[in-house]
C-alpha positions in Angstrom: 230.2 222.7 65.1 228.5 221.5 61.9 225.3 219.4 61.8 227.1 216.2 61.2 228.9 216.4 64.5 225.9 217.6 66.2 223.9 214.5 65.1 226.6 212.3 66.0 226.6 213.7 69.6 222.8 213.8 69.7 222.7 210.0 68.6 225.1 209.3 71.5 222.9 211.1 73.8 219.8 209.0 72.8 222.0 205.8 73.4 222.9 207.1 76.8 219.3 207.7 77.7 218.3 204.2 76.6 221.3 202.4 78.3 220.7 204.2 81.6 216.9 203.8 81.6 216.5 200.4 80.0 219.6 199.3 81.8 217.9 199.1 85.0 214.9 197.5 83.4 217.2 194.8 82.1 218.8 194.4 85.5 215.5 193.9 87.3 214.4 191.4 84.6 217.6 189.5 85.0 217.2 189.5 88.7 213.6 188.6 88.7 214.0 185.0 89.6 217.2 185.4 91.7 215.8 187.9 94.2 212.1 186.9 93.7 211.9 183.7 95.5 208.2 183.8 95.9 205.2 185.0 93.7 204.5 188.1 95.6 208.4 189.1 95.5 208.3 188.5 91.9 205.3 190.7 91.4 206.8 193.3 93.6 210.0 193.5 91.3 207.9 193.8 88.3 205.7 196.6 89.7 209.1 198.6 90.2 209.5 198.9 86.5 205.8 198.4 85.5 205.0 202.0 84.7 208.5 202.6 83.2 209.7 199.8 81.0 207.8 200.5 77.8 208.5 204.1 78.0 212.2 203.4 78.3 212.2 201.5 75.1 211.1 204.4 73.2 214.6 205.7 73.5 215.8 202.8 71.4 213.3 203.5 68.7 214.3 207.1 68.6 218.0 206.2 68.4 217.4 203.9 65.5 215.2 206.3 63.8 217.7 209.2 64.3 220.4 207.0 62.9 218.4 206.1 59.8 217.5 209.7 59.1 220.9 211.3 59.8 223.3 208.6 58.8 221.5 206.4 56.5 224.7 204.6 55.3 225.6 203.7 58.9 222.1 202.4 59.6 222.1 200.2 56.4 225.6 198.7 57.1 225.0 198.3 60.8 221.6 196.5 60.5 222.9 194.3 57.6 226.1 193.4 59.2 224.8 192.9 62.6 221.5 191.2 61.5 221.8 188.1 63.5 222.5 189.8 66.9 220.0 192.7 66.3 217.4 190.0 65.3 218.0 188.0 68.5 217.7 191.2 70.5 214.4 192.0 68.7 213.0 188.5 69.4 214.1 188.9 73.0 212.4 192.2 73.5 209.3 191.0 72.0 209.2 188.1 74.2 210.0 190.3 77.1 207.1 192.6 76.3 204.5 189.9 75.8 205.5 188.4 79.2 205.1 191.7 81.0 201.7 192.3 79.4 200.3 188.9 79.7 201.7 187.5 83.0 198.8 188.6 85.0 196.2 187.5 82.6 196.1 183.9 83.6 196.1 182.7 87.3 198.2 179.7 86.7 201.6 178.9 88.3 202.9 177.3 85.2 201.9 180.2 82.9 203.4 182.5 85.3 206.8 180.5 85.2 206.7 180.8 81.4 206.2 184.6 81.5 209.1 184.8 84.2 211.4 183.0 81.8 210.3 185.3 79.1 211.1 188.3 81.2 214.4 186.9 82.2 215.5 185.8 78.7 214.3 189.0 77.1 216.5 190.9 79.7 219.8 188.6 79.5 220.0 188.5 75.8 219.9 192.2 75.0 222.1 192.9 78.0 224.9 190.7 76.5 224.5 191.5 72.8 224.4 195.2 73.2 227.8 195.0 74.9 229.1 192.8 72.1 227.7 195.0 69.4 229.3 198.3 70.9 232.6 196.6 71.5 232.7 195.7 67.8 232.0 199.4 66.9 234.9 200.3 69.1 237.2 197.6 67.5 236.1 198.0 64.0 234.5 195.4 61.5 235.3 193.9 58.2 234.0 196.4 55.5 234.8 196.3 51.8 235.4 199.4 49.6 231.6 199.7 49.2 231.1 200.0 53.0 229.4 196.5 53.0 230.1 194.2 55.9 231.8 191.1 54.7 232.3 189.2 58.0 230.2 186.7 59.4 228.4 186.5 62.8 231.2 184.6 64.5 233.7 187.2 63.4 231.8 189.6 65.8 232.4 187.1 68.8 236.0 188.1 69.5 237.4 188.0 73.1 237.3 191.7 73.1 233.6 191.9 72.1 232.7 189.0 74.4 234.3 190.9 77.5 232.2 193.8 76.3 229.1 191.7 76.6 230.1 190.7 80.2 230.6 194.3 81.1 227.3 195.5 79.9 225.7 192.5 81.7 227.4 193.2 84.9 226.6 197.0 84.7 223.1 196.4 84.1 222.8 193.8 86.9 224.2 196.1 89.5 222.3 199.2 88.2 219.1 197.0 88.4 219.9 195.9 91.8 220.5 199.4 93.1 217.2 200.4 91.4 215.4 197.6 93.2 216.8 198.8 96.6 215.9 202.4 95.8 212.3 201.4 94.8 211.4 198.9 97.4 211.4 198.8 101.3 211.6 196.0 103.8 213.6 192.7 103.3 213.7 193.2 99.6 215.5 196.4 99.9 218.3 195.0 102.0 218.7 191.9 100.0 219.0 194.0 96.7 221.4 196.3 98.4 223.7 193.3 99.6 223.6 191.8 96.1 224.3 195.2 94.5 227.5 195.5 96.5 228.9 192.2 95.1 227.7 193.0 91.5 229.2 196.5 91.7 232.6 195.0 92.7 232.4 192.6 89.8 231.5 195.4 87.5 234.4 197.5 88.5 236.9 194.5 87.8 235.4 193.8 84.4 234.8 197.4 83.3 238.4 198.2 84.2 239.8 195.4 82.1 237.6 196.1 79.1 238.2 199.9 79.4 242.1 199.7 79.6 242.1 197.2 76.7 239.9 199.4 74.6 241.9 202.6 75.4 245.2 201.0 74.8 244.3 199.2 71.5 241.5 201.3 69.9 240.9 204.6 71.6 242.4 208.1 71.5 244.2 210.1 74.3 241.3 212.2 75.4 239.1 209.4 76.1 241.2 208.4 79.3 239.1 211.1 80.9 235.9 209.1 80.3 237.7 206.0 81.7 238.6 208.0 84.8 235.1 209.4 85.3 233.7 205.8 84.9 236.1 204.5 87.4 235.3 207.1 89.9 231.6 206.7 89.4 231.6 202.9 89.8 233.6 203.2 93.0 231.3 205.9 94.2 228.2 203.9 93.3 229.6 200.8 95.5 230.4 203.2 98.5 227.1 205.0 98.4 225.3 201.6 98.2 227.3 200.3 101.1 226.1 203.4 103.0 222.5 202.9 102.2 222.4 205.9 100.1 220.6 204.4 97.1 219.8 207.5 95.4 223.4 208.7 95.2 224.5 205.2 94.3 221.9 205.1 91.3 223.1 208.4 90.2 226.7 207.4 90.2 225.8 204.2 88.3 224.1 206.2 85.7 227.2 208.5 85.5 229.3 205.3 84.8 227.1 204.4 82.0 227.3 207.8 80.5 231.1 207.8 80.7 231.1 204.3 79.0 229.0 205.8 76.1 231.5 208.8 75.8 234.3 206.3 75.7 232.6 204.2 72.9 231.5 207.1 70.8 234.8 209.0 71.5 236.7 206.0 70.4 234.9 205.9 67.1 234.8 209.5 66.2 235.0 210.7 63.4 233.9 207.3 62.3 230.5 205.9 62.8 231.5 202.4 61.8 235.3 201.9 61.8 236.6 199.2 59.4 239.8 197.2 59.7 240.9 198.9 56.6 240.7 202.6 57.6 239.9 203.6 53.9 236.8 201.7 54.1 235.4 203.1 57.3 232.1 205.0 57.4 232.4 208.3 59.0 230.1 211.4 59.9 230.5 212.7 56.4 230.3 209.9 54.0 227.5 208.2 55.9 225.3 211.2 56.5 222.1 212.5 54.9 222.0 215.9 53.0 222.4 219.1 55.0 218.8 220.0 54.3 217.6 216.7 56.0 219.9 217.4 58.9 218.5 221.0 59.2 214.9 219.8 59.3 215.8 217.2 61.8 217.6 219.6 64.1 214.4 221.7 64.3 212.3 218.8 64.9 214.7 217.7 67.8 214.8 221.3 69.3 211.0 221.4 69.4 210.3 217.8 70.6 213.1 216.5 72.6 212.5 218.9 75.6 208.9 217.6 75.6 209.9 213.9 75.7 212.4 214.7 78.6 209.7 216.5 80.5 207.2 213.6 80.2 209.9 211.1 81.1 210.8 213.1 84.2 207.1 213.6 85.1 206.5 209.8 84.9 209.4 209.0 87.0 208.4 211.7 89.5 204.8 210.3 89.7 206.0 206.7 90.4 208.9 207.7 92.7 207.5 206.2 95.9 208.8 202.8 97.4 207.0 199.7 97.3 206.6 197.2 100.0 205.6 193.6 99.8 202.4 194.4 101.8 201.4 196.6 98.9 201.1 193.5 96.7 197.8 191.5 97.2 197.8 187.8 97.5 195.8 187.5 94.4 195.1 189.8 91.3 191.4 188.6 91.5 190.7 188.6 87.8 187.0 189.1 87.0 185.1 186.2 85.7 182.6 186.4 82.8 179.0 185.9 84.0 176.3 185.1 81.4 172.6 185.8 82.1 170.6 182.7 82.3 168.2 184.0 79.5 171.0 183.9 76.9 171.7 180.3 77.7 168.1 179.2 76.7 167.5 177.8 73.3 
């Protein structure tokens, strides 16, 4: 295996980590005002991902950085061609992060509603647009002979791509609902489990339609194996969830997302950005950095990636316990500023 193939696989792994970990974050955010009928319930939901969401976003930064370093031509064409959807995702993620951080700073119901909207908006938009973006990478885009994107924003909104957005949204919703039932106890756990069953069925139908369409129109023979694994994992997730085995349901849901990434990247290979005219496609060789750059990156990855994985696993282990509504205080009780009387004198 040469380094170009290795880094194509490593970038796929980074995207897998991001979509699995940030996927349940997005799911919780999208369900915040659906499952969280009261203020304490919404705070309970936020606390399930409070210690994790910002660390999960690091996978996106790492995937983008690895793409820039290993395949700079791919990075340049992707970020210029998909500028509007990626910009919208960036704005949504910024608004989501601000809402998480500042929601508890002001004890005002209207302020909290604004922040809840920010969390929901910042979760729905990326969930839809990541699916649209990856579906376009499977389908192929309009590139000229210089590997420049010559299509417009609306050329990305094809029925196939929009169905891809529906699939990722439903997958993240069911993934998030299963995570909530895994991380909470009491009434919230059972409500989330019931909702996860409905969302899982919808995910199975939508994912089956998109995967078969992708496989027949754009993919290669061996990726049928990924489709089969995804189908088995989604059905298993639904069954485990129905039996109350949330841990196995979450693992199965994660396997389904892994299989989806294999289908996407397997359909693209050896291209990294397929074009409608195959002669204009970017592949793992004409889009890559020099061999020396790839060698340095490989050594860095060998040394640092295990440490990142250990830290991520340790974080999840530390915050593994279930949360109950009784754990959430009625009020955060923000401290007030007291000024000594002597300082108020002229």
